[in-house]
Every structure is written in structure tokens, then in C-alpha cells.
C-alpha positions in Angstrom: -18.9 -26.1 36.4 -19.0 -23.3 38.9 -19.4 -19.6 37.9 -17.7 -16.8 39.7 -18.0 -13.0 39.5 -15.0 -12.7 37.3 -16.0 -15.0 34.5 -16.1 -13.2 31.1 -13.9 -10.3 32.2 -11.0 -11.6 30.1 -13.1 -11.2 26.9 -13.6 -7.5 27.5 -9.9 -7.0 28.1 -9.1 -8.9 24.9 -11.6 -6.8 22.8 -10.1 -3.6 24.2 -6.5 -4.7 23.6 -7.4 -5.8 20.1 -9.1 -2.5 19.3 -6.0 -0.5 20.5 -3.7 -2.8 18.5 -5.8 -2.3 15.3 -5.8 1.5 15.9 -2.0 1.5 16.3 -1.7 -0.6 13.1 -3.9 1.9 11.1 -1.9 4.8 12.5 1.4 3.2 11.4 -0.1 2.5 7.9 -1.1 6.2 7.8 2.5 7.2 8.6 3.8 4.9 5.9 1.4 6.4 3.3 2.4 9.9 4.3 6.1 9.1 4.0 5.5 7.6 0.5 3.6 10.7 -0.6 6.2 13.1 0.8 8.9 11.1 -1.1 6.8 11.1 -4.3 6.5 14.9 -4.2 10.3 15.3 -3.5 10.9 13.0 -6.5 8.5 15.1 -8.6 10.4 18.3 -7.6 13.7 16.7 -8.5 12.3 15.5 -11.8 11.0 19.0 -12.5 14.4 20.6 -11.7 16.2 18.1 -14.0 13.7 19.1 -16.8 14.5 22.8 -16.2 18.3 22.3 -16.2 19.0 22.4 -20.0 19.8 25.9 -21.4 16.7 25.8 -23.7 14.3 25.0 -20.8 12.5 27.5 -18.6 10.6 27.5 -15.3 7.4 26.6 -17.0 8.9 23.3 -18.2 10.0 22.6 -14.6 6.6 23.3 -13.2 4.7 21.3 -15.8 7.0 18.3 -15.3 6.7 18.5 -11.5 2.9 18.7 -11.6 2.7 15.8 -14.1 4.8 13.5 -11.9 2.8 14.4 -8.8 -0.5 13.6 -10.6 0.8 10.3 -11.9 2.3 8.8 -8.8 0.9 10.6 -5.7 -2.6 11.9 -6.5 -5.1 10.9 -3.9 -7.5 12.2 -1.3 -4.9 12.4 1.5 -2.4 14.5 -0.4 -3.1 18.2 -1.1 -0.6 20.3 -3.0 -1.2 23.8 -1.6 1.4 25.5 -3.9 4.1 24.5 -6.3 6.5 26.9 -8.0 9.6 26.7 -10.2 11.9 29.7 -10.8 15.4 30.5 -12.0 17.7 32.1 -9.4 20.9 33.1 -11.2 22.4 29.9 -12.5 20.1 27.6 -10.5 16.6 26.2 -11.1 14.7 26.1 -7.8 11.4 24.2 -7.2 9.3 24.6 -4.1 6.2 22.9 -2.9 4.0 23.2 0.1 1.9 20.1 0.7 -0.7 19.0 3.3 -0.9 15.3 4.2 -4.3 14.7 5.7 -4.5 12.4 8.8 -6.8 9.4 8.7 -7.7 10.2 12.4 -7.8 14.0 12.7 -9.1 13.7 16.2 -5.9 11.9 17.3 -3.2 13.2 14.9 -3.1 16.6 13.1 -2.5 17.0 9.4 1.1 17.5 8.3 2.1 20.7 6.4 5.4 20.3 4.7 7.6 22.6 2.7 9.8 20.9 0.1 12.6 22.3 -2.0 14.8 21.0 -4.9 17.5 22.9 -6.9 20.1 22.3 -9.5 22.6 24.3 -11.5 21.4 25.3 -14.9 23.5 24.3 -17.9 25.6 27.0 -19.4 
């Protein structure tokens, strides 16, 4: 068997290509986790608003339910709820949340800061 200068070069290319592929895979996984957490917070706001719709309920009920749902389905180290509010605006119950979704690779992708809102008409 005769050796040439280029023997072994394919191995380095393979290792680099595999590393980039794995990095891309992890970044897509991070995106999917972020989308899940954003959806979970949106669902929590919707649930809180539904809790605040009956005439006997108030904004505190809405806020307590929203926080409870977030803690049960989306608590984790990559989700930070910066603020969450519920209030009554005329005949509507409005819930707002500002969340931060931390990146798994902050040197490549920045954290996401998202404002979410849900509202519903209050029962008469």
C-alpha cells in the first residue's frame, strides 16, 4: 500500500462536517423548545383570562391561574417570566406577559424577549 500526502484528510473533513451537523441539530432543538415554551405561556394566559371571565371573578383570579399553569407546564431554566399582569379594561379581561427565552448558545444566538397578550369579554 502506498501512502500519499492527502491520506487522512477526509477524516478531518468528516469530523468538521459532523460537528457542524450536530451544532445545527442542537440549535433546531433549542428553537423547538422555545416554541413549546412560548405556546405554553400563551395557553397559560388564555387559561387565566378564561378564569377571570365569570362575573364573580377578578384580576387576581386570572393572575393566580396564569402563574399556576406556567409553573406546571413550562417551568425550567431556559424560560424566565419577567412580568405577568391581569387587569379588567371595561368589559374585557386582559392578561399580559413579558418572557425571556434563554439561548443554549448565547454566543451564536441571542435570547428572545417576547410580549404576549390574551383577552376575553367578561360575563355580564
